C-alpha positions in Angstrom: 28.1 70.0 15.7 25.7 69.1 12.8 25.1 66.2 10.3 25.7 67.0 6.8 25.0 64.3 4.1 25.5 61.6 6.5 28.7 63.1 8.1 29.3 64.5 11.4 30.6 68.2 11.3 31.4 70.4 14.3 33.5 73.3 15.4 36.2 72.2 18.1 37.5 74.3 20.7 40.9 73.0 21.2 43.1 73.5 24.3 46.4 75.4 24.0 48.3 72.2 24.4 46.3 70.4 21.9 46.6 73.3 19.4 50.4 73.0 19.7 50.4 69.3 19.4 48.3 69.5 16.1 50.7 72.1 14.7 53.7 69.8 15.5 51.9 67.1 13.8 52.1 65.1 17.0 48.7 63.9 16.5 47.0 63.6 13.1 43.8 61.5 13.6 40.5 62.0 15.3 39.0 58.9 17.4 35.3 59.3 17.8 33.3 57.1 20.2 29.6 56.2 19.4 26.8 54.6 21.2 24.4 52.4 19.3 21.3 50.2 19.7 21.9 46.3 20.2 18.9 45.4 18.1 19.8 46.8 14.9 23.4 48.3 15.4 22.0 51.7 14.5 24.3 54.7 15.7 22.3 56.8 18.2 24.8 59.3 19.6 28.3 60.6 19.5 29.7 60.5 23.1 33.3 61.8 22.8 36.3 62.1 20.3 40.0 62.2 21.0 43.2 62.8 19.2 45.4 59.8 18.2 48.3 58.8 16.2 47.2 55.4 15.8 43.5 54.9 14.2 41.8 51.8 14.9 42.2 50.1 11.8 41.5 46.7 13.2 38.4 47.6 15.2 36.5 49.9 12.9 33.2 48.7 14.1 33.9 50.8 17.3 34.5 53.9 15.3 31.9 53.8 12.6 28.7 52.4 11.6 28.6 48.6 11.5 28.9 46.9 8.1 25.7 45.3 6.7 25.0 42.0 8.3 25.3 38.8 6.3 24.1 35.3 6.8 25.6 31.9 6.8 25.2 30.1 3.3 23.3 27.4 4.7 20.5 30.1 5.8 20.6 31.8 2.5 20.4 28.3 0.7 17.4 27.3 2.9 15.7 30.6 1.9 16.5 30.2 -1.8 18.6 33.2 -1.6 22.1 33.7 -3.2 25.1 33.5 -0.7 25.9 36.7 0.9 22.3 38.0 1.1 21.9 40.9 3.3 19.4 41.4 6.2 16.6 42.9 4.1 16.5 40.0 1.6 16.6 37.5 4.3 13.6 39.2 6.4 11.7 39.4 2.9 12.1 35.7 2.4 11.0 35.0 5.8 8.1 37.1 5.5 7.2 35.5 2.2 7.4 31.9 3.9 5.2 33.1 6.7 2.5 34.1 4.3 2.8 30.9 2.4 2.4 28.9 5.7 -0.5 31.0 6.5 -2.3 30.3 3.2 -1.6 26.6 3.5 -3.2 26.4 7.0 -6.0 28.3 5.3 -6.4 25.7 2.8 -6.0 22.7 5.2 -8.8 24.3 7.4 -11.1 25.2 4.3 -10.3 23.0 1.5 -12.0 23.7 -1.8 -15.0 21.9 -2.4 -14.2 20.7 -6.0 -11.3 18.6 -4.3 -12.6 17.7 -0.9 -15.8 17.2 0.9 -16.6 17.4 4.5 -16.2 14.0 6.3 -19.6 14.0 7.5 -21.0 14.3 3.9 -18.6 11.6 2.8 -19.7 9.3 5.6 -23.2 9.8 4.7 -22.7 9.1 1.1 -20.7 5.9 1.7 -23.4 4.7 3.9 -26.2 5.2 1.3 -23.9 3.3 -1.2 -23.4 0.6 1.2 -27.4 0.4 1.8 -27.9 0.4 -2.1 -25.5 -2.3 -2.6 -27.1 -4.4 0.1 -30.6 -3.9 -1.3 -29.3 -4.7 -4.8 -27.8 -7.8 -3.5 -31.1 -8.8 -1.7 -33.0 -8.4 -4.8 -30.6 -10.4 -6.8 -30.8 -13.0 -4.3 -34.6 -13.0 -4.3 -34.6 -13.2 -8.2 -32.0 -15.9 -8.3 -33.9 -18.0 -5.7 -37.1 -17.5 -7.7 -35.2 -18.6 -11.0 -33.9 -21.8 -9.4 -37.3 -22.7 -7.8 -38.8 -22.3 -11.2 -36.1 -24.4 -12.9 -36.3 -27.2 -10.5 -40.0 -27.2 -10.5 -40.1 -27.2 -14.4 -37.7 -30.2 -14.4 -39.9 -32.0 -11.9 -43.1 -31.5 -13.7 -41.3 -32.6 -16.8 -40.4 -35.9 -15.0 -36.7 -35.4 -15.4 -36.0 -35.3 -11.6 -37.8 -36.9 -8.6 -39.3 -35.2 -5.8 -36.5 -36.9 -3.6 -33.7 -34.9 -5.6 -35.5 -31.5 -5.6 -33.5 -30.2 -2.6 -30.5 -31.6 -4.1 -30.8 -29.8 -7.3 -31.6 -26.5 -5.7 -28.4 -26.6 -3.7 -26.5 -27.3 -6.9 -28.1 -24.4 -8.7 -27.1 -22.1 -5.9 -23.6 -22.6 -6.2 -21.3 -20.6 -8.8 -22.1 -21.8 -12.4 -24.8 -24.2 -10.9 -27.7 -22.9 -12.9 -25.9 -23.0 -16.2 -24.8 -26.5 -15.3 -28.5 -27.6 -14.4 -29.9 -26.3 -17.6 -27.4 -28.0 -19.8 -28.1 -31.4 -17.9 -31.7 -30.9 -18.2 -31.6 -30.0 -22.0 -30.2 -33.6 -22.5 -32.1 -35.6 -20.0 -35.0 -37.5 -21.1 -38.1 -38.0 -18.9 -37.5 -41.3 -16.9 -40.4 -41.1 -14.4 -43.7 -42.7 -15.3 -46.8 -40.6 -15.6 -48.4 -39.7 -12.2 -51.1 -42.3 -11.1 -53.2 -39.8 -9.7 -54.1 -41.9 -6.7 -52.8 -39.2 -4.4 -55.5 -37.0 -5.5 -58.3 -39.4 -5.3 -60.6 -39.6 -2.2 -60.7 -42.9 -0.2 -63.8 -45.0 -1.0 -67.1 -44.6 0.7 -67.4 -48.2 2.0 -70.7 -47.0 3.7 -72.4 -47.7 0.4 -73.1 -51.5 0.0 -72.6 -51.4 -3.4 -69.0 -49.8 -3.1 -68.3 -52.0 -0.1 -69.1 -55.1 -2.3 -67.0 -53.9 -5.2 -63.9 -53.3 -2.9 -64.3 -56.5 -0.8 -63.2 -59.7 -2.6 -64.4 -61.8 0.4 -67.9 -60.5 -0.1 -67.7 -61.0 -3.9 -66.6 -64.5 -3.3 -69.5 -65.4 -0.6 -72.4 -63.6 -2.5 -71.3 -63.9 -6.1 -72.9 -60.9 -7.4 -73.9 -57.5 -6.2 -77.6 -58.0 -6.5 -77.7 -61.0 -3.9 -75.3 -58.8 -1.6 -77.8 -55.8 -1.6 -80.7 -58.1 -0.8 -79.0 -59.7 1.8 -77.9 -56.2 3.2 -81.4 -54.9 3.2 -82.7 -58.1 5.0 -80.0 -57.7 7.7 -80.8 -54.1 8.2 -84.4 -55.1 8.7 -83.4 -57.9 11.1 -84.6 -60.6 9.2 -81.4 -62.3 7.9 -78.1 -63.9 9.5 -74.9 -65.2 8.1 -74.4 -69.0 8.9 -71.2 -69.4 7.1 -73.0 -69.5 3.8 -75.2 -67.2 1.5 -78.2 -65.9 3.4 
């Protein structure tokens, strides 16, 4: 027995009875029995053969190599294959999908730097930006407060506001649009406070000087009349030679 071009050929030694039955055309067909692998349905051995008058037309899979496996339409559609795709086509499509999945996982684990950055770098950059914004806000606040203080002080020096209202105008300027409103009001407001008296800057009188005491005391002026008389009396008193008896000494 041998295989020729995909077919099994063999020399059969028939029994006398079998020869006679063949000659009488009692049996006209040969029914072989094969064994095959369950994993891929490949035929691996011819175990026996028998004469028959009724070939197994309805169960051909038992007597010949199994027909190519086909897959449900839903499976073919999910794999973007035409209906009736065979096993090699399905396996090829699955292999391609597995390759695409591996590629996607690699991209997810190591994304390109032109589109993604590591989380730690992103957080660090975000923190730097936040710190910069806070510093800018602090500088802007300081500049604004300095500008407000200068504006209010200028209005105070120009006698357009009073010292009592200084804090009020500072608070007004700190509101939104407050600086512009304050400038507009001060541009139209005339000075309405008198010139400074300058008394606050003067030192108190030194009354230990008799002449100064005389000039500052109305009672002394009324009693002594003039500063020379008062000075003469003051010298005499200092020497223990004068007293006040309710009139000029």
